[in-house]
N, C-alpha and C positions, 0 to 999 in steps of 0.2 A: 504494499499500499504506500501510496505516495504520501509525504507529509510536508505541510507548510507551516512555518512559524510566523503567527501574527503578532505583530508589534503595534500595539494601540492601547492608549490608556489616559488616565488623567480625568477626563469629562465624558458626559454622554455624547457630547458632539464629535468625539473621536471613537468612542466604543460602539455606538449604534450603527453606524455605517460599516464598520469593521465585523460586526456581528452578522450583519445582513449579508456580506460577502462569505463569512465563514459557514453560514448555514447553507448557502448555496454549494460551495464546496463539499460539504459533508455529504449533501445529497447526491453528489457525484462521485463519491467514493474516495474523497480525500481526508486524511486526518490532519486536523488543525490543532495545533498546540499554541498557547497564548504566552506571550512574554509581557509580564505587567508588574505593578507594585502593589503592595498591601494597602496603600494609601488612596489609591485612585478609584474611580468608579467602577474599573473592572473587576475590582476584588471581590465583589458580590455577584455583579451582573453576568460576568463570564461564566463562573462555576454553575450558576442556575440555568444558563443555556446549555449546560453539558459539555463543556469544553474542558480540557486539561490545562492548569496553569503552572507557569514556570515563573518564580518570583525572583526579581533584582531589586537592589536599593538604589533609587535614583529620585531627585526632585529638581524643581526649578531653580534657578539662580536669581531671577529678578525679584527685587523686593526684599532679598535676604540681607542686605547691608554688607559691610565690608568683611564681616565673618564668613557669610555664604561664598563670595568669591575667593577668600582665603583657603576655605576647606574644599572648594570645587575641585580642583586636580585629584585629590584624594578619593573624592566620591565617584568621580568620573572613572578613575582607575579601577575603582572596586566594582562598579557597574559593569565596565569593560569585561573584566575578568569573570564576573558572573555569567556574562552573556556568552562568552566563548566556551565555558563550561556547559552551558545549556545546549549550544549547538553541537559542541562534541558528543555530548550524551544522546540527544534526540536525533542527530543526523537529518536535519531537514532537507528537502529537496530544493527549497526556495524559501525566501524571506520576505514578507510584505509589511511594509511600514505605513501606517495610516494615521499617524500623529500622536503626539504625547511625548513625554520626556524619554521614555523607554526605546524609542526609535533611534535615538543617537547613539548610545553604546551598542544597542542591538545591531543596527546598520554598521557601525565601525566593525564590530565583530565578524560579521558577514563578509566584508571586504577583506579583513585579515586572513580569514579562512577560505577565501575565494569561492564563497557560497553566491548563487544568483540572489540578487537584490533588487526588489521592486518596492517603488514607493508611489504614494497616492498623496497629492497636494489638495486638500480640500477647499482652500481659501484663494480669494482672487489675488492675494498678496501671499507669497511663500513665506513660511516660518524659517527661522534661523536654521534649524536642523536639517530639514529638507533642502534647502538651498546648497548646503554642502554635500548632502547625500545624493542629491540629482547628479553631481559630478561623476560619481562611481557606480550609480544605479544601472542596471541592464534595461529597465523599463521605468519611465516616469509617466505617471498618470495625472492629469489634472481635472478639478472639478468645475474650472471656469474656462472659457475660450483662451484667455490670457491671463496667465499667473505671473505676476511680477516677481522676478528672482528666478524664474525657470527659463533656460534656453528654449526659445519657441520650436527650435529645430529637434530638441530631445522631448519636449513634452507632447503628449497624447491626450487630446480632449476628450474626456469620457463622460463627464458629469459626476455627480456625487452618488454614491450608492443610497438607495433608500430601503427602509425597512420593509418587511413583506406587506404589512398591514396597509401601508401607504400605497403601495404598487396594486395591491388588490382592490383597493377602495374605488367604486365607480367614479369616473372623472365628472366634474362639475360641467352640466350643459350650458351655463352661463346665460340661459334664457333670462329676460328680465323679469324680476319679480313684481309682484303687486305693489305698485308705488304707494299705496296707503298703509301697508304692513310695515311694521316696525323692522329695521335692520337687525341682524345677528351680529354683535360685535364680541370676538374673542380676544381676550387680553392675556398675553403670554409674558408673564414677568420673569420668573425663575431667579437664579442667584444673582445675574447681572443687571437685572431691571426692576426688580420687585419695588423698591421704594420709590422710585419716579413715577412709575405708573400708578401704584397705589395712590399716591397723593393727587397726581393730576387728573385721571379718568374721572372720579366723582365730581371734581369741580367743572370739567368739561361737560359732563352730563346735566348738571345743574345749570349750566349757561344756556342748554338747549331749550326749545319750546317742548313741552310734553309730548306732542304728537311727533317730535322728531327724535325722541330719545330711543335709542336701541335697546333690545334685549341683551343681556350681557353675561357671559361666562368669563370668570376672572381667576387666572392662576397667578396667585400673589407670591410665591416662593415659601419655603421652609420657615416657619416660626413667624410668619407675618400676616396670619388670617386675621387674629384679633384686631391688629393695627388697620387693616385694609377694610374690614368690615365697621369700624368705628369711623373711618373717613366717609364712607358712604353714609352712614347716619347723619354725621355732622353736615353732610352736604344737601341732606333731605331726599337722598335717593333710596327708595325702598325696592325689594325683590331681587337684590344682587347678594348671592351667598359665595364669596371668595373660597377659592379652595388652594390648598398648598401644591398640590399636584394633580394633574389632569392623567388618567391612567390611559385613556384611549384617546391619543392625539388624532388618529385618523378620523374618527367619528366627529371630533371637535372641529377640525378642518372643514368636514364636510357640512357642518351645521352652519359654519360661520359664512357671512357675507363679507366682513371686513376684519382683518386680524392687525391688532396692534403689538408689534414684538420687536426684539433686538434683530440682528442681521448676522447670526452665525451661518456658516456654510450649510449645515444640515436644514436650518429652518428655511433658509432660501430655496433650497432644493425641494423641500417637502410642499411650500406654498406654490412653487411652479407646478409641481405635479398634481396637485389639487386644484390648480387653476382659480385660487382664491386671491382676492385683492388684500394688500397688505400695506399698512403705515409703518415703515420701517425706520427705527430709532437705533442707529448703530451704538454700541457700546463705546464710550468715548475714550476709554483706557485700554482698549484693544491694541495688542502689540502691532506696531507698523500700520495701525489704521485698517487693518484688514476687513473689519465688519463695514466701515464706510464704503471700501471698495467692493465688497459684496452686494450691498444694498444699491450702490451705483449701476451694477450690471442689470439689475430690474428696472431701475428709474430712467436709464438711458434708452430702454426699449419701451417706455411708457407703460411698464408692466408691474410697477409698484411705486408707491411714494416714499422718498427719502426725506426723514426729517431729523436733522441735527438735535441731538438733545439739548443744546443750547437755545434752540429755537421752539421747542416743544412746550408750549404754554397750554393752559385750559382753553383759553380763546381759540388758539390754533387748531388744537384738536376738535373742539366744538365746530370750527368752521369747516373742516374736512368732513366730518360726520353729517353735518347739516347738507354740504354739497352733495355727498353721495345718497343721502336720503332723497334729495330733490331730482338727481341725475342718476336714475337706475342704468342708463345707457353707458354713462361714463364708468360706473362700477363694473358693468359687464364687460367692457372694453378692456380695462386693467387685467380682469381675470382671465380673458381669452387670450391676451397677448404673454401673460404669465405661462399659461399652459402651453404655448406655443414653443415657450423656451425650455420646457422640461426634458429631461433624459431618463425616462422611465426604465431604460434598458441597463443604466449603469452598473448596477449590481451584477447583472449577468456577465456583462462586459469585462469588468474587472476580474471575476471569477475565471472567465475564459482566458484572458491574458496569462493568469496565473498558471493555469493548467498547461498552457502552451509552452511556458518557460520550464515548467517542472519536467515536461516530457520531451523537451529538446535534446 
């Protein structure tokens, strides 16, 4: 049986797409082993999906101060040695890096041991690790047509792998809804958007005439439900019950007419696949401004609205919601153009490229 060592971790934005690829490979008879850390999102989600884990010790350097940079060489050396030992023990036919700190030492170990290395860069601006790994990888796949930091001659535009539930969901037909019905607004805050959305959305709804106010589903982020609920009550908005986490995002996207969210690569890919209109507020502290670049991909095609956080006020949000309420044709047009940019076969294509490399 062929074996692939998957390197992805840290956040759901790295792990979910990698899991989607891993599940396709498993269905095709490939053994997938996961390289990760005990601190990241992968520590629980990957074993729950039935994949074997191999652990290394690595963490990010940004925001750790002088001490973090002082001990970085030692930590990287330890992680590199651990990665080499995993490769020697597991003997994978190829390695696939899909983001997160583990891809650095894992990718370097693959290069040292002359193992086939493939990487997938999810964002429109490549991260530091992938910029370097792209120089030695046998295959470089990208989630956007032009990823800054990746040589266009080496990068293959695939799109971002999607979870099976997103791919399986019926695509939105984008017919114009009844103009008298309230819009359905999905607010996805999460860890990097909870507070700003929790504060602004209730005030924006309060600024709208009652007949213009949308129905709202609000993911407010872990530990923020009480504060978000209080913000709605203080604004005089009833009928909204914020939740810390939405289990079935595919159904939530299908329900929504408009989504207010950040602009992570996975989010942008899912919005496009579902053909839903989005108000994209990039996380302002994202490394290299990659979320702004991700959002710009949709906004430049009139497939989404880019709203810098510095410009996101209750009045600004209310104006957009009021415009979409009155102009359902405008709303439908954004969704149709988003759908036209989707790459629903990205998961299968990444898996196929991996298989071709393993069998070469």
